[in-house]
Biopython code that builds the backbone (N, CA, C, O; Angstrom):
import numpy as np
from Bio.PDB.StructureBuilder import StructureBuilder

atoms = [
    (1, "MET", "N", (81.993, 131.426, 110.445)),
    (1, "MET", "CA", (82.676, 130.536, 111.342)),
    (1, "MET", "C", (84.047, 131.169, 111.544)),
    (1, "MET", "O", (84.672, 131.744, 110.652)),
    (2, "ASN", "N", (84.535, 130.977, 113.046)),
    (2, "ASN", "CA", (85.810, 131.628, 113.231)),
    (2, "ASN", "C", (86.866, 130.623, 113.176)),
    (2, "ASN", "O", (86.622, 129.436, 112.961)),
    (3, "LYS", "N", (88.083, 131.107, 113.376)),
    (3, "LYS", "CA", (89.312, 130.258, 113.191)),
    (3, "LYS", "C", (89.335, 129.133, 114.175)),
    (3, "LYS", "O", (89.802, 128.030, 113.893)),
    (4, "ASN", "N", (88.774, 129.464, 115.439)),
    (4, "ASN", "CA", (88.827, 128.384, 116.425)),
    (4, "ASN", "C", (87.839, 127.202, 116.158)),
    (4, "ASN", "O", (88.147, 126.079, 116.558)),
    (5, "THR", "N", (86.860, 127.377, 115.608)),
    (5, "THR", "CA", (85.895, 126.448, 115.209)),
    (5, "THR", "C", (86.453, 125.604, 113.915)),
    (5, "THR", "O", (86.102, 124.436, 113.749)),
    (6, "GLN", "N", (87.247, 126.198, 113.107)),
    (6, "GLN", "CA", (87.722, 125.424, 111.936)),
    (6, "GLN", "C", (88.741, 124.553, 112.210)),
    (6, "GLN", "O", (88.872, 123.534, 111.532)),
    (7, "GLN", "N", (89.618, 124.864, 113.279)),
    (7, "GLN", "CA", (90.618, 124.205, 113.540)),
    (7, "GLN", "C", (90.534, 122.592, 113.949)),
    (7, "GLN", "O", (91.280, 121.726, 113.492)),
    (8, "PRO", "N", (89.539, 122.394, 114.842)),
    (8, "PRO", "CA", (89.225, 120.998, 115.189)),
    (8, "PRO", "C", (88.790, 120.167, 113.977)),
    (8, "PRO", "O", (89.146, 118.995, 113.854)),
    (9, "ASP", "N", (87.967, 120.835, 113.029)),
    (9, "ASP", "CA", (87.569, 120.113, 111.660)),
    (9, "ASP", "C", (88.856, 119.550, 111.027)),
    (9, "ASP", "O", (88.985, 118.356, 110.758)),
    (10, "GLU", "N", (89.825, 120.507, 110.802)),
    (10, "GLU", "CA", (90.927, 120.027, 110.086)),
    (10, "GLU", "C", (91.766, 119.002, 110.775)),
    (10, "GLU", "O", (92.410, 118.162, 110.147)),
    (11, "ILE", "N", (91.743, 119.094, 112.220)),
    (11, "ILE", "CA", (92.667, 118.060, 112.778)),
    (11, "ILE", "C", (91.900, 116.833, 112.791)),
    (11, "ILE", "O", (92.534, 115.778, 112.827)),
    (12, "THR", "N", (90.553, 116.802, 112.766)),
    (12, "THR", "CA", (89.839, 115.483, 112.749)),
    (12, "THR", "C", (90.055, 114.896, 111.414)),
    (12, "THR", "O", (90.356, 113.716, 111.238)),
    (13, "ARG", "N", (89.881, 115.801, 110.448)),
    (13, "ARG", "CA", (90.197, 115.251, 108.813)),
    (13, "ARG", "C", (91.556, 114.507, 108.868)),
    (13, "ARG", "O", (91.648, 113.366, 108.416)),
    (14, "ILE", "N", (92.611, 115.150, 109.422)),
    (14, "ILE", "CA", (93.860, 114.666, 109.269)),
    (14, "ILE", "C", (94.053, 113.414, 109.983)),
    (14, "ILE", "O", (94.722, 112.509, 109.484)),
    (15, "PHE", "N", (93.449, 113.305, 111.237)),
    (15, "PHE", "CA", (93.552, 112.090, 111.972)),
    (15, "PHE", "C", (92.631, 110.844, 111.492)),
    (15, "PHE", "O", (92.890, 109.709, 111.892)),
    (16, "ASN", "N", (91.687, 111.069, 110.731)),
    (16, "ASN", "CA", (90.913, 110.232, 109.962)),
    (16, "ASN", "C", (91.540, 109.834, 108.594)),
    (16, "ASN", "O", (90.923, 109.014, 107.913)),
    (17, "ASP", "N", (92.735, 110.354, 108.127)),
    (17, "ASP", "CA", (93.319, 109.902, 107.049)),
    (17, "ASP", "C", (94.682, 109.188, 107.351)),
    (17, "ASP", "O", (95.676, 109.872, 107.596)),
    (18, "PRO", "N", (94.731, 107.999, 107.339)),
    (18, "PRO", "CA", (95.923, 107.191, 107.832)),
    (18, "PRO", "C", (97.220, 107.724, 106.913)),
    (18, "PRO", "O", (98.304, 107.947, 107.452)),
    (19, "GLU", "N", (97.036, 107.884, 105.666)),
    (19, "GLU", "CA", (98.248, 108.500, 104.948)),
    (19, "GLU", "C", (98.679, 109.773, 105.432)),
    (19, "GLU", "O", (99.901, 109.907, 105.495)),
    (20, "ALA", "N", (97.948, 110.779, 105.803)),
    (20, "ALA", "CA", (98.223, 111.941, 106.274)),
    (20, "ALA", "C", (98.953, 111.945, 107.696)),
    (20, "ALA", "O", (99.792, 112.784, 108.023)),
    (21, "VAL", "N", (98.512, 110.886, 108.494)),
    (21, "VAL", "CA", (99.223, 110.695, 109.741)),
    (21, "VAL", "C", (100.602, 109.922, 109.476)),
    (21, "VAL", "O", (101.550, 110.268, 110.181)),
    (22, "LYS", "N", (100.765, 109.120, 108.728)),
    (22, "LYS", "CA", (101.939, 108.497, 108.320)),
    (22, "LYS", "C", (102.894, 109.540, 107.768)),
    (22, "LYS", "O", (104.061, 109.580, 108.156)),
    (23, "ASN", "N", (102.388, 110.425, 106.822)),
    (23, "ASN", "CA", (103.287, 111.356, 106.259)),
    (23, "ASN", "C", (103.878, 112.402, 107.320)),
    (23, "ASN", "O", (105.042, 112.798, 107.269)),
    (24, "ALA", "N", (102.886, 112.833, 108.351)),
    (24, "ALA", "CA", (103.301, 113.708, 109.425)),
    (24, "ALA", "C", (104.283, 113.182, 110.275)),
    (24, "ALA", "O", (105.100, 113.950, 110.783)),
    (25, "ILE", "N", (104.318, 111.858, 110.521)),
    (25, "ILE", "CA", (105.189, 111.151, 111.392)),
    (25, "ILE", "C", (106.523, 111.039, 110.750)),
    (25, "ILE", "O", (107.555, 111.219, 111.396)),
    (26, "GLN", "N", (106.513, 110.712, 109.354)),
    (26, "GLN", "CA", (107.823, 110.598, 108.625)),
    (26, "GLN", "C", (108.626, 111.969, 108.566)),
    (26, "GLN", "O", (109.848, 112.088, 108.660)),
    (27, "ILE", "N", (107.725, 112.941, 108.398)),
    (27, "ILE", "CA", (108.298, 114.409, 108.363)),
    (27, "ILE", "C", (108.942, 114.749, 109.664)),
    (27, "ILE", "O", (109.998, 115.383, 109.666)),
    (28, "GLY", "N", (108.350, 114.352, 110.811)),
    (28, "GLY", "CA", (108.865, 114.601, 111.988)),
    (28, "GLY", "C", (110.104, 113.877, 112.304)),
    (28, "GLY", "O", (111.058, 114.529, 112.729)),
    (29, "ILE", "N", (110.207, 112.563, 112.141)),
    (29, "ILE", "CA", (111.376, 111.788, 112.121)),
    (29, "ILE", "C", (112.427, 112.391, 111.368)),
    (29, "ILE", "O", (113.456, 112.654, 111.990)),
    (30, "ARG", "N", (112.376, 112.655, 110.185)),
    (30, "ARG", "CA", (113.319, 113.159, 109.296)),
    (30, "ARG", "C", (113.732, 114.462, 109.747)),
    (30, "ARG", "O", (114.923, 114.690, 109.534)),
    (31, "GLU", "N", (113.077, 115.388, 110.316)),
    (31, "GLU", "CA", (113.311, 116.716, 110.747)),
    (31, "GLU", "C", (114.290, 116.467, 112.103)),
    (31, "GLU", "O", (115.294, 117.154, 112.287)),
    (32, "ALA", "N", (113.930, 115.552, 112.892)),
    (32, "ALA", "CA", (114.637, 115.227, 114.116)),
    (32, "ALA", "C", (115.970, 114.623, 113.787)),
    (32, "ALA", "O", (116.958, 114.958, 114.441)),
    (33, "LEU", "N", (116.063, 113.670, 112.720)),
    (33, "LEU", "CA", (117.376, 113.226, 112.436)),
    (33, "LEU", "C", (118.186, 114.302, 111.737)),
    (33, "LEU", "O", (119.389, 114.333, 111.994)),
    (34, "LEU", "N", (117.800, 114.982, 111.083)),
    (34, "LEU", "CA", (118.577, 116.033, 110.468)),
    (34, "LEU", "C", (119.178, 117.062, 111.454)),
    (34, "LEU", "O", (120.290, 117.581, 111.363)),
    (35, "LYS", "N", (118.296, 117.254, 112.359)),
    (35, "LYS", "CA", (118.920, 118.280, 113.491)),
    (35, "LYS", "C", (119.915, 117.540, 114.344)),
    (35, "LYS", "O", (120.930, 118.120, 114.729)),
    (36, "HIS", "N", (119.649, 116.172, 114.685)),
    (36, "HIS", "CA", (120.758, 115.634, 115.369)),
    (36, "HIS", "C", (121.962, 115.558, 114.707)),
    (36, "HIS", "O", (122.984, 115.885, 115.310)),
    (37, "LYS", "N", (122.017, 115.117, 113.370)),
    (37, "LYS", "CA", (123.083, 114.922, 112.534)),
    (37, "LYS", "C", (123.860, 116.372, 112.343)),
    (37, "LYS", "O", (125.086, 116.480, 112.347)),
    (38, "LYS", "N", (122.963, 117.426, 112.181)),
    (38, "LYS", "CA", (123.652, 118.736, 112.151)),
    (38, "LYS", "C", (124.290, 119.159, 113.337)),
    (38, "LYS", "O", (125.339, 119.802, 113.294)),
    (39, "LEU", "N", (123.707, 118.830, 114.450)),
    (39, "LEU", "CA", (124.298, 119.348, 115.619)),
    (39, "LEU", "C", (125.279, 118.275, 116.298)),
    (39, "LEU", "O", (125.789, 118.396, 117.411)),
    (40, "GLY", "N", (125.439, 117.234, 115.437)),
    (40, "GLY", "CA", (126.620, 116.259, 116.131)),
    (40, "GLY", "C", (126.029, 115.368, 117.235)),
    (40, "GLY", "O", (126.795, 114.805, 118.018)),
    (41, "TYR", "N", (124.692, 115.216, 117.331)),
    (41, "TYR", "CA", (124.255, 114.361, 118.432)),
    (41, "TYR", "C", (123.937, 113.033, 118.000)),
    (41, "TYR", "O", (123.388, 112.888, 116.907)),
    (42, "PRO", "N", (124.208, 112.058, 118.711)),
    (42, "PRO", "CA", (123.695, 110.582, 118.364)),
    (42, "PRO", "C", (122.365, 110.437, 118.595)),
    (42, "PRO", "O", (121.762, 111.251, 119.294)),
    (43, "VAL", "N", (121.738, 109.339, 118.008)),
    (43, "VAL", "CA", (120.391, 109.019, 118.112)),
    (43, "VAL", "C", (120.356, 107.475, 118.686)),
    (43, "VAL", "O", (121.407, 106.835, 118.717)),
    (44, "CYS", "N", (119.357, 107.007, 119.052)),
    (44, "CYS", "CA", (119.307, 105.626, 119.346)),
    (44, "CYS", "C", (118.145, 104.916, 118.735)),
    (44, "CYS", "O", (117.184, 105.588, 118.363)),
    (45, "GLU", "N", (118.144, 103.642, 118.600)),
    (45, "GLU", "CA", (117.058, 102.871, 117.987)),
    (45, "GLU", "C", (117.109, 101.602, 118.574)),
    (45, "GLU", "O", (118.079, 101.157, 119.188)),
    (46, "TRP", "N", (115.908, 100.954, 118.350)),
    (46, "TRP", "CA", (115.756, 99.616, 118.872)),
    (46, "TRP", "C", (116.181, 98.597, 117.870)),
    (46, "TRP", "O", (115.594, 98.545, 116.789)),
    (47, "ARG", "N", (117.142, 97.798, 118.146)),
    (47, "ARG", "CA", (117.596, 96.838, 117.196)),
    (47, "ARG", "C", (117.895, 95.497, 117.773)),
    (47, "ARG", "O", (118.672, 95.543, 118.727)),
    (48, "ASP", "N", (117.529, 94.479, 117.478)),
    (48, "ASP", "CA", (117.729, 92.990, 117.937)),
    (48, "ASP", "C", (117.464, 93.075, 119.415)),
    (48, "ASP", "O", (118.332, 92.704, 120.204)),
    (49, "ASN", "N", (116.253, 93.569, 119.849)),
    (49, "ASN", "CA", (115.935, 93.602, 121.298)),
    (49, "ASN", "C", (116.859, 94.363, 122.077)),
    (49, "ASN", "O", (116.870, 94.093, 123.278)),
    (50, "LYS", "N", (117.621, 95.237, 121.681)),
    (50, "LYS", "CA", (118.425, 96.216, 122.663)),
    (50, "LYS", "C", (118.454, 97.668, 121.874)),
    (50, "LYS", "O", (118.242, 97.798, 120.668)),
    (51, "VAL", "N", (118.712, 98.560, 122.651)),
    (51, "VAL", "CA", (119.088, 100.093, 122.437)),
    (51, "VAL", "C", (120.407, 100.105, 121.733)),
    (51, "VAL", "O", (121.363, 99.541, 122.266)),
    (52, "VAL", "N", (120.535, 100.700, 120.584)),
    (52, "VAL", "CA", (121.738, 100.893, 119.841)),
    (52, "VAL", "C", (121.931, 102.322, 119.550)),
    (52, "VAL", "O", (121.025, 102.917, 118.966)),
    (53, "TRP", "N", (123.143, 103.021, 119.931)),
    (53, "TRP", "CA", (123.495, 104.438, 119.603)),
    (53, "TRP", "C", (123.950, 104.580, 118.137)),
    (53, "TRP", "O", (124.805, 103.796, 117.726)),
    (54, "ILE", "N", (123.544, 105.333, 117.483)),
    (54, "ILE", "CA", (124.120, 105.596, 116.105)),
    (54, "ILE", "C", (124.529, 107.103, 116.180)),
    (54, "ILE", "O", (123.883, 108.103, 116.495)),
    (55, "GLN", "N", (125.899, 106.913, 115.759)),
    (55, "GLN", "CA", (126.639, 108.267, 115.857)),
    (55, "GLN", "C", (126.167, 109.209, 114.709)),
    (55, "GLN", "O", (125.717, 108.699, 113.683)),
    (56, "PRO", "N", (126.252, 110.562, 114.837)),
    (56, "PRO", "CA", (125.828, 111.482, 113.953)),
    (56, "PRO", "C", (126.206, 111.203, 112.396)),
    (56, "PRO", "O", (125.411, 111.312, 111.462)),
    (57, "GLU", "N", (127.486, 110.846, 112.299)),
    (57, "GLU", "CA", (128.030, 110.516, 110.924)),
    (57, "GLU", "C", (127.510, 109.466, 110.239)),
    (57, "GLU", "O", (127.588, 109.390, 109.012)),
    (58, "ASP", "N", (126.800, 108.361, 111.166)),
    (58, "ASP", "CA", (126.165, 107.238, 110.578)),
    (58, "ASP", "C", (124.616, 107.352, 110.452)),
    (58, "ASP", "O", (123.901, 106.401, 110.134)),
    (59, "ILE", "N", (124.170, 108.594, 110.729)),
    (59, "ILE", "CA", (122.693, 108.766, 110.613)),
    (59, "ILE", "C", (122.192, 108.723, 109.228)),
    (59, "ILE", "O", (122.479, 109.669, 108.494)),
    (60, "ASN", "N", (121.491, 107.767, 108.781)),
    (60, "ASN", "CA", (120.916, 107.770, 107.302)),
    (60, "ASN", "C", (119.622, 108.336, 107.253)),
    (60, "ASN", "O", (118.663, 107.809, 107.817)),
    (61, "ILE", "N", (119.548, 109.407, 106.590)),
    (61, "ILE", "CA", (118.264, 110.095, 106.328)),
    (61, "ILE", "C", (117.663, 109.776, 105.052)),
    (61, "ILE", "O", (116.517, 110.136, 104.782)),
    (62, "LYS", "N", (118.490, 109.024, 104.145)),
    (62, "LYS", "CA", (117.887, 108.813, 102.742)),
    (62, "LYS", "C", (116.753, 107.984, 102.730)),
    (62, "LYS", "O", (115.866, 108.185, 101.900)),
    (63, "ASN", "N", (116.666, 106.954, 103.662)),
    (63, "ASN", "CA", (115.571, 105.961, 103.678)),
    (63, "ASN", "C", (114.373, 106.392, 104.462)),
    (63, "ASN", "O", (113.471, 105.578, 104.660)),
    (64, "ILE", "N", (114.297, 107.654, 104.937)),
    (64, "ILE", "CA", (113.131, 108.024, 105.651)),
    (64, "ILE", "C", (112.134, 108.933, 104.803)),
    (64, "ILE", "O", (111.080, 109.327, 105.303)),
]
sb = StructureBuilder()
sb.init_structure("model")
sb.init_model(0)
sb.init_chain("A")
sb.init_seg("    ")
for serial, (resi, resn, name, xyz) in enumerate(atoms, 1):
    if name == "N":
        sb.init_residue(resn, " ", resi, " ")
    sb.init_atom(name, np.array(xyz, "f"), 0.0, 1.0, " ", f" {name:<3s}", serial, name[0])
structure = sb.get_structure()
């Protein structure tokens, strides 16, 4: 079996595992927040039915 035929099987396995999907999403969010904080860029989030900007110094990555 070559590498190209093995890759879809691994992707299918991951997508069929909700915990693996959740972990991958959490890792991506954490990396994005860390990058924004490090570069001094704000991020936004949806809070109380509106968009709220969070300044880099207020980005909390401990709860991710």
